[in-house]
C-alpha angles and dihedrals in degrees: 000000000000123000134186123194128189128212139171102066123133147116118316134170121245110279092028132118138234134184118212122201132198128190124198117206137173138062114319137139094225145342107233104184136351132200150178124232131173140203119204120202110287094003138102122261110269138193117262102172142321134203129197128221088260093052101257111148136205126190137190104258093237092056101047112123096021102058127051125191122202140162137196134213092261093074093259126137129201138193119197110199120191135181091018121196135191089264088067092064106121146109107277119213131197120213131190127195104210140178118220129182112239121197113233110175107309096340136074118227125195115241126187125211141150123241127196135208124231092253136243124241120238116189122184116192141125 
């Protein structure tokens, strides 16, 4: 099994910063891409940012310049969030697209799937 768990959420005042972390654990052949998503109250889950194994990043247009996604070689993912506003209040989710080797008979076959963390709450208010 593969698990991802987020940390670093909390309450912050407008204009403040937070750094979210995500750790992927378990048995997998590789982690291909990782990403952050968020769901604000009453809204659909939306993309925040993603990063590939090679380090290529993609951001939601509205968040460029304030949020920075990064990852290290230890299967950890980070999201640096600056100049936060009330509109950033949401549950933030980490996702990991992984490849695992599945035994079928005498052979092992690669299988890709995406796993999600339980989320971490970020609240921005005075």
